[in-house]
Residue, then its C-alpha position, 0 to 999 in steps of 0.5 A: m871304596e878304599d881310602w886314598s893313599e898319601r900319593d893319591r891325595a898329593l896327586a889330586v892336590g897337584l892336579t887341582a893346582l894345575e887346573e886352577a893355574t892354567t887355561q883350557h889351552g894350557n896357558p898360565v891363567d894370570l897371563a891370559m887375564d893380563s890386559d897387557s897380553e891383549g893382541w899377543w895371542a896366536v892361534k894355530q890350527v892343527m888336526d886332531q888325528e885321533a878325533a878325525a879317525e873316530e869321526r870317519y869310523r862313525e860316518r862309515h858305521p852309522d848303525l852303531p848301537p846306542g852306548t857304543r864306546l870306541i877305543v882309538k889306538y895308534a896302530k903304526g907298528d902294531p900288526e894286529l891294529e894295522e889290520l883294522l886301518d881300512d875299517 
């Protein structure tokens, strides 16, 4: 394995700092842990269209072999992918 470049190391350090400073929802950790923020958090339900497409595909193809990895791509504007939309 090759050694990491300076850029690779800087990106890893930056990612680590970001992950330590934010919650799983991308909010600042110190705000999430601040007792003064209690009651001020709103939850919005949204549909993850990418995950929904994969779930629908798996439901229609129950006999997929173990280990099958599905690649989910946004198809609008790509004629080759648009042909797969009904599958």
